[in-house]
C-alpha positions as CSV (number, residue, x, y, z in Angstrom):
1,X,13.7,-3.9,15.2
2,X,11.6,-4.6,12.0
3,X,11.2,-8.2,11.0
4,X,12.4,-8.9,7.5
5,X,9.8,-10.6,5.3
6,X,10.2,-12.1,1.9
7,X,7.7,-11.1,-0.9
8,X,7.4,-12.9,-4.2
9,X,6.5,-10.0,-6.4
10,X,4.7,-10.9,-9.7
11,X,6.4,-9.8,-13.0
12,X,3.8,-7.2,-13.7
13,X,4.7,-5.3,-10.5
14,X,7.9,-4.0,-12.0
15,X,6.6,-3.9,-15.5
16,X,3.8,-1.5,-14.3
17,X,6.4,0.7,-12.7
18,X,5.3,0.1,-9.1
19,X,7.6,0.6,-6.2
20,X,7.2,-0.9,-2.7
21,X,6.6,1.8,-0.1
22,X,5.8,-0.4,2.9
23,X,4.5,-3.7,4.0
24,X,2.0,-4.1,6.9
25,X,1.6,-7.5,8.4
26,X,-1.5,-8.2,10.5
27,X,-0.8,-8.1,14.2
28,X,-3.4,-10.8,14.7
29,X,-2.2,-13.2,12.0
30,X,1.2,-13.3,10.3
31,X,-0.5,-15.1,7.4
32,X,-1.9,-11.9,5.8
33,X,-0.7,-8.4,5.2
34,X,-0.8,-5.4,2.9
35,X,1.7,-4.3,0.4
36,X,1.7,-0.5,0.0
37,X,3.0,0.3,-3.5
38,X,3.6,3.6,-5.3
39,X,2.9,4.3,-8.9
40,X,4.1,7.3,-10.9
41,X,5.9,8.8,-8.0
42,X,8.5,10.1,-10.5
43,X,5.9,11.7,-12.8
44,X,7.0,9.6,-15.8
45,X,3.3,8.9,-16.7
46,X,0.5,11.3,-17.4
47,X,-1.6,10.0,-14.4
48,X,-1.4,11.3,-10.8
49,X,0.9,9.7,-8.3
50,X,-1.0,6.8,-6.8
51,X,-0.7,4.6,-3.8
52,X,-2.0,1.0,-4.4
53,X,-2.8,-1.5,-1.7
54,X,-2.4,-5.2,-2.4
55,X,-3.4,-8.1,-0.2
56,X,-0.5,-10.3,0.8
57,X,-0.9,-14.0,1.9
58,X,1.8,-16.2,3.3
59,X,2.5,-19.2,1.0
60,X,5.4,-21.5,1.8
61,X,7.2,-19.0,4.0
62,X,6.9,-16.2,1.3
63,X,4.3,-13.6,0.9
64,X,2.4,-13.6,-2.4
65,X,0.4,-10.7,-3.9
66,X,-3.1,-12.1,-4.2
67,X,-5.2,-9.1,-5.3
68,X,-5.4,-5.3,-5.4
69,X,-7.5,-3.9,-2.6
70,X,-7.7,-0.2,-3.4
71,X,-5.9,2.7,-5.2
72,X,-5.6,6.2,-4.0
73,X,-4.6,9.0,-6.4
74,X,-2.8,12.1,-5.1
75,X,-1.9,15.6,-6.5
76,X,1.7,15.2,-5.6
77,X,4.3,12.6,-4.7
78,X,4.8,14.3,-1.3
79,X,1.0,13.7,-0.5
80,X,1.3,10.0,-1.6
81,X,4.4,9.4,0.6
82,X,2.8,11.2,3.5
83,X,-0.3,9.1,3.2
84,X,1.6,5.8,3.0
85,X,3.6,6.7,6.1
86,X,0.3,7.4,8.0
87,X,-1.5,4.3,6.7
88,X,-0.4,1.8,9.4
89,X,-1.7,4.1,12.1
90,X,-5.1,4.9,10.6
91,X,-8.1,4.3,12.9
92,X,-11.2,2.6,11.7
93,X,-13.1,5.9,11.1
94,X,-10.4,7.3,8.8
95,X,-10.1,4.1,6.9
96,X,-13.9,4.0,6.3
97,X,-13.8,7.6,5.1
98,X,-11.0,6.8,2.7
99,X,-12.7,3.7,1.3
100,X,-15.8,5.9,0.6
101,X,-13.7,8.5,-1.1
102,X,-14.1,11.1,1.7
103,X,-11.4,13.3,3.1
104,X,-9.8,11.5,6.1
105,X,-9.3,13.3,9.3
106,X,-6.0,11.5,10.2
107,X,-6.8,11.6,13.9
108,X,-4.0,9.0,14.6
């Protein structure tokens, strides 16, 4: 069973057309996590579908978005959704490859 968490999303999140795809809370510390957000998944903008990762920090029993960590553009919404579903299982090698704009192997 997935634990419900409460996130205090900033006003700009919805104004920028972002959608929450997933949240990943650190298994080592429940004080931090990652918010996985999708942008332009419905092709309403001229840019590519994009998955954006935001740092979450626990403040007064609610998670707050503190900064953007990375953005990954994709050719299609399907690719973006597939990536976001695999993200929690990425190993360190694939993550380093992604952060350096190399093609991940997705060995997980």
